[in-house]
ZALUM-249077 format. One record per residue (C-alpha): residue in one letter; x, y, z. Coordinates in steps of 0.05 Angstrom, whole numbers, padded with zeros to 5 digits, always signed. Example, Ala and Ser with C-alpha at 12.3 -4.5 7.8 and 13.67 -1.06 7.14 Angstrom:
residues 2
[atom 'a' [+00246 -00090 +00156]]
[atom 's' [+00273 -00021 +00143]]
END
This chain:
residues 458
[atom 'm' [+01156 +00488 -00915]]
[atom 'k' [+01156 +00490 -00841]]
[atom 'k' [+01089 +00536 -00834]]
[atom 'q' [+01059 +00499 -00892]]
[atom 'f' [+01068 +00439 -00859]]
[atom 'g' [+01038 +00466 -00796]]
[atom 'l' [+00985 +00502 -00818]]
[atom 'v' [+00956 +00432 -00863]]
[atom 's' [+00973 +00402 -00786]]
[atom 'i' [+00930 +00435 -00755]]
[atom 'v' [+00874 +00443 -00804]]
[atom 'g' [+00875 +00365 -00796]]
[atom 's' [+00881 +00367 -00723]]
[atom 'i' [+00812 +00403 -00730]]
[atom 'v' [+00782 +00363 -00772]]
[atom 'l' [+00799 +00302 -00732]]
[atom 'l' [+00769 +00328 -00679]]
[atom 'v' [+00709 +00355 -00709]]
[atom 's' [+00698 +00279 -00746]]
[atom 'm' [+00706 +00255 -00661]]
[atom 'm' [+00654 +00299 -00632]]
[atom 'a' [+00606 +00272 -00680]]
[atom 's' [+00612 +00203 -00671]]
[atom 's' [+00604 +00223 -00599]]
[atom 'v' [+00538 +00258 -00600]]
[atom 'v' [+00481 +00218 -00593]]
[atom 't' [+00441 +00226 -00648]]
[atom 'g' [+00397 +00170 -00662]]
[atom 'a' [+00322 +00176 -00639]]
[atom 't' [+00287 +00117 -00595]]
[atom 'd' [+00223 +00077 -00589]]
[atom 'a' [+00249 +00039 -00526]]
[atom 't' [+00214 +00058 -00456]]
[atom 'v' [+00243 +00037 -00396]]
[atom 's' [+00197 +00053 -00334]]
[atom 'l' [+00188 +00039 -00257]]
[atom 'd' [+00119 +00018 -00233]]
[atom 'k' [+00125 +00060 -00174]]
[atom 's' [+00145 +00136 -00168]]
[atom 'w' [+00173 +00115 -00089]]
[atom 'y' [+00190 +00060 -00046]]
[atom 't' [+00205 +00036 +00007]]
[atom 'n' [+00276 -00005 +00038]]
[atom 'e' [+00234 -00032 +00095]]
[atom 't' [+00241 -00117 +00069]]
[atom 'a' [+00177 -00131 +00111]]
[atom 'l' [+00138 -00086 +00062]]
[atom 'a' [+00120 -00103 -00010]]
[atom 'g' [+00131 -00017 -00025]]
[atom 'd' [+00215 -00047 -00032]]
[atom 't' [+00195 -00084 -00085]]
[atom 'v' [+00216 -00050 -00154]]
[atom 't' [+00188 -00074 -00223]]
[atom 'i' [+00232 -00053 -00277]]
[atom 't' [+00196 -00058 -00350]]
[atom 'v' [+00229 -00047 -00420]]
[atom 't' [+00202 -00051 -00485]]
[atom 'd' [+00238 -00045 -00550]]
[atom 'a' [+00207 -00080 -00609]]
[atom 'd' [+00282 -00089 -00639]]
[atom 'a' [+00303 -00124 -00577]]
[atom 'n' [+00248 -00179 -00598]]
[atom 't' [+00293 -00219 -00657]]
[atom 't' [+00253 -00278 -00693]]
[atom 't' [+00283 -00316 -00738]]
[atom 'd' [+00271 -00340 -00820]]
[atom 'r' [+00250 -00405 -00829]]
[atom 't' [+00229 -00451 -00893]]
[atom 'd' [+00208 -00525 -00886]]
[atom 'l' [+00202 -00544 -00956]]
[atom 'n' [+00150 -00608 -00987]]
[atom 's' [+00212 -00652 -01004]]
[atom 'g' [+00218 -00660 -00921]]
[atom 'n' [+00147 -00665 -00905]]
[atom 'a' [+00100 -00713 -00933]]
[atom 't' [+00053 -00675 -00906]]
[atom 'f' [+00054 -00617 -00944]]
[atom 't' [+00009 -00638 -01003]]
[atom 'w' [-00059 -00627 -01009]]
[atom 'a' [-00099 -00681 -01021]]
[atom 'a' [-00109 -00726 -01081]]
[atom 'n' [-00173 -00685 -01108]]
[atom 's' [-00187 -00633 -01055]]
[atom 'v' [-00250 -00603 -01058]]
[atom 'i' [-00241 -00524 -01065]]
[atom 'g' [-00235 -00502 -00979]]
[atom 'a' [-00210 -00573 -00966]]
[atom 'p' [-00168 -00561 -00900]]
[atom 'a' [-00096 -00584 -00904]]
[atom 't' [-00073 -00585 -00829]]
[atom 'v' [-00002 -00589 -00825]]
[atom 'v' [+00060 -00587 -00767]]
[atom 'v' [+00120 -00539 -00784]]
[atom 't' [+00182 -00570 -00753]]
[atom 'q' [+00211 -00503 -00721]]
[atom 't' [+00171 -00468 -00667]]
[atom 'p' [+00142 -00424 -00631]]
[atom 'i' [+00106 -00394 -00696]]
[atom 'v' [+00113 -00313 -00691]]
[atom 'g' [+00077 -00275 -00743]]
[atom 'd' [+00039 -00299 -00804]]
[atom 'v' [+00052 -00370 -00843]]
[atom 't' [+00054 -00353 -00928]]
[atom 'i' [+00047 -00412 -00975]]
[atom 'l' [+00099 -00415 -01034]]
[atom 't' [+00096 -00460 -01090]]
[atom 'a' [+00148 -00523 -01071]]
[atom 't' [+00210 -00504 -01098]]
[atom 't' [+00200 -00443 -01107]]
[atom 's' [+00200 -00371 -01074]]
[atom 'n' [+00133 -00356 -01104]]
[atom 'v' [+00077 -00352 -01061]]
[atom 'f' [+00029 -00409 -01073]]
[atom 'p' [-00043 -00380 -01113]]
[atom 'a' [-00111 -00380 -01078]]
[atom 'a' [-00093 -00410 -01013]]
[atom 't' [-00089 -00381 -00942]]
[atom 'a' [-00062 -00405 -00875]]
[atom 't' [-00076 -00392 -00816]]
[atom 'v' [-00045 -00414 -00742]]
[atom 'v' [-00084 -00452 -00698]]
[atom 'd' [-00029 -00464 -00649]]
[atom 'a' [+00035 -00417 -00648]]
[atom 't' [+00079 -00457 -00593]]
[atom 'l' [+00061 -00522 -00620]]
[atom 'g' [+00066 -00502 -00696]]
[atom 'i' [-00004 -00526 -00724]]
[atom 'v' [-00024 -00487 -00783]]
[atom 't' [-00094 -00499 -00817]]
[atom 'l' [-00090 -00486 -00905]]
[atom 'i' [-00150 -00468 -00938]]
[atom 's' [-00145 -00465 -01018]]
[atom 't' [-00198 -00433 -01052]]
[atom 'a' [-00180 -00472 -01114]]
[atom 'a' [-00192 -00548 -01121]]
[atom 'q' [-00123 -00592 -01101]]
[atom 'd' [-00104 -00655 -01127]]
[atom 'd' [-00038 -00682 -01104]]
[atom 't' [-00012 -00613 -01097]]
[atom 'n' [+00057 -00593 -01055]]
[atom 'f' [+00070 -00534 -01020]]
[atom 'd' [+00126 -00492 -00978]]
[atom 'l' [+00120 -00458 -00919]]
[atom 'k' [+00151 -00396 -00895]]
[atom 'y' [+00149 -00373 -00828]]
[atom 'k' [+00184 -00340 -00764]]
[atom 't' [+00199 -00367 -00701]]
[atom 'g' [+00212 -00334 -00634]]
[atom 'a' [+00243 -00341 -00570]]
[atom 'v' [+00239 -00311 -00504]]
[atom 'e' [+00289 -00253 -00502]]
[atom 'n' [+00336 -00228 -00449]]
[atom 'i' [+00377 -00151 -00441]]
[atom 'n' [+00412 -00122 -00391]]
[atom 'i' [+00400 -00063 -00349]]
[atom 'n' [+00433 -00023 -00298]]
[atom 'l' [+00403 -00005 -00236]]
[atom 'k' [+00436 +00043 -00186]]
[atom 's' [+00415 +00088 -00127]]
[atom 't' [+00445 +00144 -00094]]
[atom 'q' [+00483 +00104 -00045]]
[atom 'v' [+00509 +00055 -00094]]
[atom 'a' [+00529 +00097 -00148]]
[atom 'a' [+00552 +00044 -00199]]
[atom 'g' [+00504 +00012 -00200]]
[atom 'i' [+00488 -00066 -00218]]
[atom 't' [+00464 -00099 -00281]]
[atom 'v' [+00397 -00129 -00278]]
[atom 'a' [+00378 -00181 -00331]]
[atom 'l' [+00302 -00172 -00356]]
[atom 'v' [+00267 -00224 -00388]]
[atom 'e' [+00216 -00219 -00450]]
[atom 't' [+00143 -00235 -00429]]
[atom 'g' [+00136 -00275 -00483]]
[atom 't' [+00164 -00297 -00550]]
[atom 'd' [+00148 -00237 -00595]]
[atom 't' [+00124 -00187 -00538]]
[atom 'g' [+00179 -00135 -00542]]
[atom 'i' [+00167 -00122 -00464]]
[atom 'f' [+00221 -00143 -00409]]
[atom 'e' [+00207 -00152 -00344]]
[atom 'k' [+00251 -00160 -00276]]
[atom 't' [+00233 -00143 -00194]]
[atom 'v' [+00281 -00120 -00157]]
[atom 'd' [+00285 -00120 -00077]]
[atom 'l' [+00311 -00053 -00048]]
[atom 'h' [+00345 -00071 +00022]]
[atom 'p' [+00375 -00007 +00074]]
[atom 'v' [+00451 -00055 +00079]]
[atom 't' [+00459 -00110 +00025]]
[atom 't' [+00473 -00105 -00055]]
[atom 'a' [+00467 -00178 -00089]]
[atom 'a' [+00459 -00169 -00166]]
[atom 'g' [+00472 -00250 -00171]]
[atom 'a' [+00417 -00265 -00105]]
[atom 'd' [+00350 -00287 -00118]]
[atom 'p' [+00318 -00239 -00102]]
[atom 'i' [+00369 -00189 -00143]]
[atom 't' [+00378 -00132 -00081]]
[atom 'l' [+00397 -00060 -00088]]
[atom 'q' [+00413 -00017 -00031]]
[atom 'a' [+00381 +00044 -00015]]
[atom 'l' [+00362 +00100 +00035]]
[atom 'n' [+00314 +00149 +00055]]
[atom 'l' [+00309 +00201 +00003]]
[atom 'n' [+00357 +00157 -00043]]
[atom 't' [+00339 +00165 -00117]]
[atom 'v' [+00338 +00101 -00155]]
[atom 't' [+00354 +00100 -00232]]
[atom 'a' [+00342 +00050 -00282]]
[atom 't' [+00373 +00062 -00351]]
[atom 'y' [+00373 +00023 -00415]]
[atom 'v' [+00423 +00023 -00474]]
[atom 'd' [+00387 +00024 -00539]]
[atom 't' [+00436 -00004 -00583]]
[atom 's' [+00397 +00002 -00646]]
[atom 'p' [+00349 +00061 -00641]]
[atom 'k' [+00297 +00068 -00691]]
[atom 'd' [+00342 +00113 -00744]]
[atom 'g' [+00403 +00078 -00748]]
[atom 'g' [+00435 +00128 -00697]]
[atom 'a' [+00480 +00128 -00646]]
[atom 'n' [+00468 +00088 -00585]]
[atom 'v' [+00406 +00126 -00541]]
[atom 'n' [+00414 +00116 -00452]]
[atom 'v' [+00330 +00109 -00435]]
[atom 't' [+00327 +00117 -00359]]
[atom 'a' [+00272 +00121 -00308]]
[atom 'e' [+00274 +00145 -00241]]
[atom 'a' [+00247 +00135 -00174]]
[atom 't' [+00246 +00164 -00095]]
[atom 'v' [+00253 +00120 -00029]]
[atom 'e' [+00218 +00143 +00035]]
[atom 't' [+00230 +00101 +00104]]
[atom 's' [+00181 +00151 +00138]]
[atom 'd' [+00123 +00135 +00171]]
[atom 'p' [+00053 +00159 +00168]]
[atom 't' [+00024 +00186 +00227]]
[atom 'f' [-00041 +00199 +00259]]
[atom 'a' [-00067 +00268 +00294]]
[atom 's' [-00137 +00285 +00320]]
[atom 'l' [-00163 +00219 +00332]]
[atom 'l' [-00245 +00237 +00358]]
[atom 'p' [-00276 +00212 +00393]]
[atom 'a' [-00214 +00208 +00447]]
[atom 'd' [-00185 +00151 +00475]]
[atom 'l' [-00235 +00128 +00536]]
[atom 'y' [-00302 +00157 +00506]]
[atom 's' [-00369 +00140 +00527]]
[atom 't' [-00430 +00160 +00487]]
[atom 'q' [-00501 +00127 +00488]]
[atom 'a' [-00505 +00139 +00415]]
[atom 't' [-00484 +00066 +00377]]
[atom 'q' [-00461 +00092 +00317]]
[atom 'p' [-00420 +00152 +00342]]
[atom 't' [-00374 +00177 +00279]]
[atom 'l' [-00301 +00162 +00284]]
[atom 's' [-00254 +00206 +00258]]
[atom 'g' [-00181 +00232 +00247]]
[atom 't' [-00124 +00249 +00203]]
[atom 'i' [-00059 +00226 +00176]]
[atom 'a' [-00002 +00268 +00148]]
[atom 'd' [+00071 +00237 +00110]]
[atom 's' [+00118 +00285 +00116]]
[atom 'g' [+00163 +00244 +00082]]
[atom 'g' [+00150 +00263 +00011]]
[atom 's' [+00110 +00207 -00023]]
[atom 'g' [+00045 +00226 +00013]]
[atom 'i' [-00021 +00184 +00032]]
[atom 'd' [-00044 +00120 +00003]]
[atom 'i' [-00124 +00143 +00007]]
[atom 's' [-00140 +00073 -00021]]
[atom 't' [-00105 +00047 +00041]]
[atom 'v' [-00142 +00074 +00097]]
[atom 'q' [-00184 +00026 +00138]]
[atom 'l' [-00217 +00039 +00208]]
[atom 'k' [-00215 -00033 +00248]]
[atom 'i' [-00264 -00043 +00304]]
[atom 'y' [-00250 -00095 +00354]]
[atom 'n' [-00296 -00127 +00418]]
[atom 'a' [-00279 -00133 +00485]]
[atom 'a' [-00242 -00189 +00478]]
[atom 'd' [-00199 -00156 +00426]]
[atom 'a' [-00229 -00204 +00362]]
[atom 'l' [-00239 -00156 +00296]]
[atom 't' [-00312 -00141 +00291]]
[atom 'q' [-00316 -00093 +00231]]
[atom 't' [-00266 -00070 +00178]]
[atom 'l' [-00287 -00001 +00147]]
[atom 'a' [-00268 +00030 +00091]]
[atom 'p' [-00271 +00110 +00111]]
[atom 't' [-00295 +00165 +00074]]
[atom 'v' [-00227 +00203 +00057]]
[atom 't' [-00219 +00279 +00051]]
[atom 'g' [-00154 +00288 +00005]]
[atom 's' [-00122 +00254 -00057]]
[atom 'd' [-00072 +00204 -00064]]
[atom 'g' [-00007 +00225 -00053]]
[atom 'd' [-00027 +00288 -00012]]
[atom 'a' [+00016 +00305 +00059]]
[atom 's' [-00039 +00303 +00092]]
[atom 'i' [-00119 +00283 +00090]]
[atom 't' [-00167 +00264 +00136]]
[atom 'y' [-00219 +00213 +00144]]
[atom 's' [-00286 +00196 +00190]]
[atom 'v' [-00332 +00135 +00185]]
[atom 'v' [-00395 +00109 +00220]]
[atom 'p' [-00396 +00039 +00233]]
[atom 'a' [-00450 -00003 +00246]]
[atom 'a' [-00488 -00008 +00300]]
[atom 'l' [-00447 -00022 +00364]]
[atom 't' [-00484 -00058 +00430]]
[atom 'e' [-00467 -00026 +00497]]
[atom 'a' [-00408 -00050 +00505]]
[atom 'l' [-00329 -00036 +00509]]
[atom 'w' [-00307 -00025 +00441]]
[atom 't' [-00231 -00006 +00415]]
[atom 'w' [-00210 +00014 +00349]]
[atom 'q' [-00150 +00028 +00306]]
[atom 'v' [-00134 +00060 +00239]]
[atom 't' [-00078 +00036 +00188]]
[atom 'v' [-00051 +00065 +00120]]
[atom 'n' [+00000 +00061 +00090]]
[atom 'd' [+00034 +00122 +00043]]
[atom 'm' [+00053 +00127 -00037]]
[atom 'a' [+00118 +00085 -00023]]
[atom 'g' [+00098 +00033 +00010]]
[atom 'n' [+00120 +00049 +00088]]
[atom 'a' [+00047 +00025 +00136]]
[atom 's' [+00029 +00049 +00199]]
[atom 'i' [-00020 +00035 +00253]]
[atom 's' [-00049 +00090 +00297]]
[atom 'd' [-00041 +00101 +00385]]
[atom 'h' [-00089 +00125 +00429]]
[atom 'e' [-00045 +00175 +00451]]
[atom 'n' [-00010 +00189 +00384]]
[atom 'd' [+00062 +00160 +00390]]
[atom 'a' [+00090 +00139 +00344]]
[atom 'd' [+00128 +00088 +00369]]
[atom 'e' [+00073 +00062 +00403]]
[atom 'd' [-00003 +00023 +00363]]
[atom 'd' [-00048 +00025 +00427]]
[atom 'k' [-00120 +00026 +00409]]
[atom 't' [-00172 +00077 +00429]]
[atom 'n' [-00225 +00051 +00479]]
[atom 'l' [-00296 +00066 +00471]]
[atom 'k' [-00351 +00059 +00515]]
[atom 'i' [-00433 +00049 +00489]]
[atom 'd' [-00471 +00054 +00559]]
[atom 'm' [-00538 +00073 +00552]]
[atom 't' [-00545 +00045 +00633]]
[atom 'p' [-00541 +00100 +00687]]
[atom 'p' [-00489 +00103 +00745]]
[atom 'a' [-00503 +00070 +00812]]
[atom 'i' [-00473 +00080 +00874]]
[atom 's' [-00432 +00014 +00897]]
[atom 's' [-00417 +00030 +00970]]
[atom 'a' [-00392 +00097 +01013]]
[atom 't' [-00336 +00103 +01062]]
[atom 't' [-00328 +00152 +01116]]
[atom 'g' [-00274 +00184 +01143]]
[atom 'k' [-00247 +00191 +01068]]
[atom 's' [-00231 +00269 +01037]]
[atom 'w' [-00189 +00289 +00976]]
[atom 'n' [-00131 +00338 +00999]]
[atom 't' [-00118 +00380 +00930]]
[atom 'd' [-00048 +00400 +00955]]
[atom 't' [-00021 +00330 +00945]]
[atom 'd' [-00072 +00302 +00903]]
[atom 'a' [-00077 +00247 +00941]]
[atom 'e' [-00138 +00214 +00990]]
[atom 'v' [-00132 +00223 +01051]]
[atom 's' [-00173 +00185 +01123]]
[atom 'n' [-00199 +00202 +01190]]
[atom 'd' [-00227 +00259 +01159]]
[atom 'v' [-00291 +00260 +01214]]
[atom 'd' [-00338 +00309 +01175]]
[atom 's' [-00316 +00276 +01099]]
[atom 'l' [-00339 +00211 +01069]]
[atom 'v' [-00329 +00182 +00991]]
[atom 'v' [-00385 +00142 +00944]]
[atom 'l' [-00367 +00096 +00899]]
[atom 'f' [-00406 +00086 +00830]]
[atom 'g' [-00389 +00027 +00785]]
[atom 'e' [-00366 +00076 +00739]]
[atom 'a' [-00342 +00132 +00724]]
[atom 'i' [-00379 +00206 +00735]]
[atom 'd' [-00384 +00272 +00700]]
[atom 'a' [-00354 +00315 +00746]]
[atom 'd' [-00405 +00371 +00731]]
[atom 's' [-00469 +00333 +00736]]
[atom 'v' [-00454 +00335 +00814]]
[atom 's' [-00472 +00375 +00867]]
[atom 'a' [-00491 +00373 +00943]]
[atom 'a' [-00566 +00383 +00917]]
[atom 'd' [-00549 +00314 +00889]]
[atom 'f' [-00541 +00272 +00954]]
[atom 't' [-00566 +00265 +01023]]
[atom 'v' [-00538 +00234 +01084]]
[atom 'e' [-00575 +00208 +01139]]
[atom 'n' [-00581 +00254 +01197]]
[atom 'n' [-00521 +00300 +01166]]
[atom 't' [-00528 +00350 +01131]]
[atom 'v' [-00481 +00346 +01054]]
[atom 'i' [-00439 +00422 +01043]]
[atom 's' [-00405 +00400 +00985]]
[atom 'a' [-00403 +00341 +00944]]
[atom 't' [-00339 +00338 +00894]]
[atom 'a' [-00317 +00291 +00837]]
[atom 'y' [-00240 +00301 +00832]]
[atom 'a' [-00204 +00297 +00758]]
[atom 'd' [-00138 +00266 +00798]]
[atom 'a' [-00179 +00223 +00843]]
[atom 'a' [-00207 +00140 +00819]]
[atom 'd' [-00266 +00138 +00767]]
[atom 'g' [-00329 +00143 +00809]]
[atom 't' [-00309 +00169 +00868]]
[atom 'v' [-00349 +00231 +00895]]
[atom 'y' [-00320 +00265 +00957]]
[atom 'i' [-00379 +00289 +01008]]
[atom 's' [-00364 +00346 +01060]]
[atom 'l' [-00414 +00347 +01124]]
[atom 'g' [-00434 +00397 +01161]]
[atom 'v' [-00436 +00355 +01233]]
[atom 'd' [-00377 +00310 +01246]]
[atom 'l' [-00388 +00234 +01243]]
[atom 'a' [-00377 +00186 +01306]]
[atom 'a' [-00324 +00134 +01303]]
[atom 'd' [-00369 +00080 +01285]]
[atom 'a' [-00429 +00112 +01253]]
[atom 't' [-00458 +00078 +01187]]
[atom 'p' [-00504 +00135 +01161]]
[atom 'e' [-00540 +00116 +01108]]
[atom 'v' [-00526 +00155 +01033]]
[atom 's' [-00575 +00166 +00986]]
[atom 'l' [-00586 +00197 +00907]]
[atom 'a' [-00636 +00259 +00921]]
[atom 'v' [-00695 +00252 +00880]]
[atom 's' [-00683 +00328 +00862]]
[atom 'g' [-00623 +00318 +00845]]
[atom 'a' [-00589 +00278 +00786]]
[atom 'v' [-00519 +00241 +00773]]
[atom 's' [-00489 +00230 +00715]]
[atom 'd' [-00431 +00173 +00673]]
[atom 't' [-00389 +00207 +00616]]
[atom 'a' [-00442 +00186 +00567]]
[atom 'g' [-00495 +00226 +00603]]
[atom 'n' [-00541 +00176 +00636]]
[atom 'a' [-00561 +00205 +00696]]
[atom 'r' [-00590 +00172 +00761]]
[atom 'n' [-00624 +00197 +00813]]
[atom 't' [-00647 +00137 +00862]]
[atom 'g' [-00610 +00090 +00901]]
[atom 's' [-00583 +00093 +00966]]
[atom 'v' [-00517 +00055 +01006]]
[atom 'd' [-00498 +00049 +01079]]
[atom 'a' [-00430 +00072 +01090]]
[atom 'a' [-00379 +00034 +01129]]
END
């Protein structure tokens, strides 16, 4: 008997276990969906990219209420005496807003009223117009319809940082849409489910997950969890190969401006946000350009180029702005320093350089990279702008009653300086005339050349 009882107990336990397992298996199929408006977000509160819009679509979560308005309680639910075919009867139902169609019933019955149609004129106000295809004469009727309301549903929103998540109430977008939405801000520090706006703490490379539980799946099975995920990125895009380089001079009034942008954080570049802005010498914005971009949304690296509208001869600056797909914003720096945002300098120059002064006794010490004084066989010539060092030679200059041995523009010296070595020592009070040689030419960095002009040395 004990053995038989044990066998029965074992069989019963197995049956119970199988029954329990079956009840916990997710068997239901769902037509509900949950989505996040982006795949990547940032958590910087100053940027729009930290705002997550959660959307759930579930027709079953949109409920309606059956209504019947009776003629006995509505004196207007009667066609007028001697109503001709097509004569309208306009009524207002007692409950609003109307959802779907309105059915006309024969008064005090559940029978559909013959030869008549109902049109909802204004669902919110409950206005309905009835048209009969037969003549009516003080004919009573009832109306059957449904009303709806804006519903709320709850979802769980979590991040890697906040594993338990927070409950977020989504609000239906209308009285009969079955679509529910809510926005939540991602924050580097704070989680506040009851705040306005709601915030959820999320850090770089966290996963954000929204979970909706469909408690009434379409096949009537067990609850179904529907999820959507996105990733947080907080690193900014970086710039490289800005061309022309900083302090570039050119005679061209429409130089091509180009460069490379990279995003190593994962989301990639949002190419629609690439803009190049040009400023005048007073730092006033004069052009905002959309460059031609080689690459696609989400690429880790893209290149861009643009030709501006014609620039006048003047000093200009330019700068590039961009967002990555997470919404992190970045501004270019002329030295590609990620912690700075200084504009890149550009000079449109069509005027040849001119000598502004000359000083005797000055030379350049290449060992110390510094100017020295009291050198009796040297002088320095100063131009009004930077000079192309490759255009400078001894043949470009003449010095009164002397011979020019060499002329050099040193890279480490001040812009526009040319140091000249002479064949004959100068007297302490000498003020020789220094001239550009007609047979030579000195160019500025934009390529403008000059071979005339003179100045008395001091």
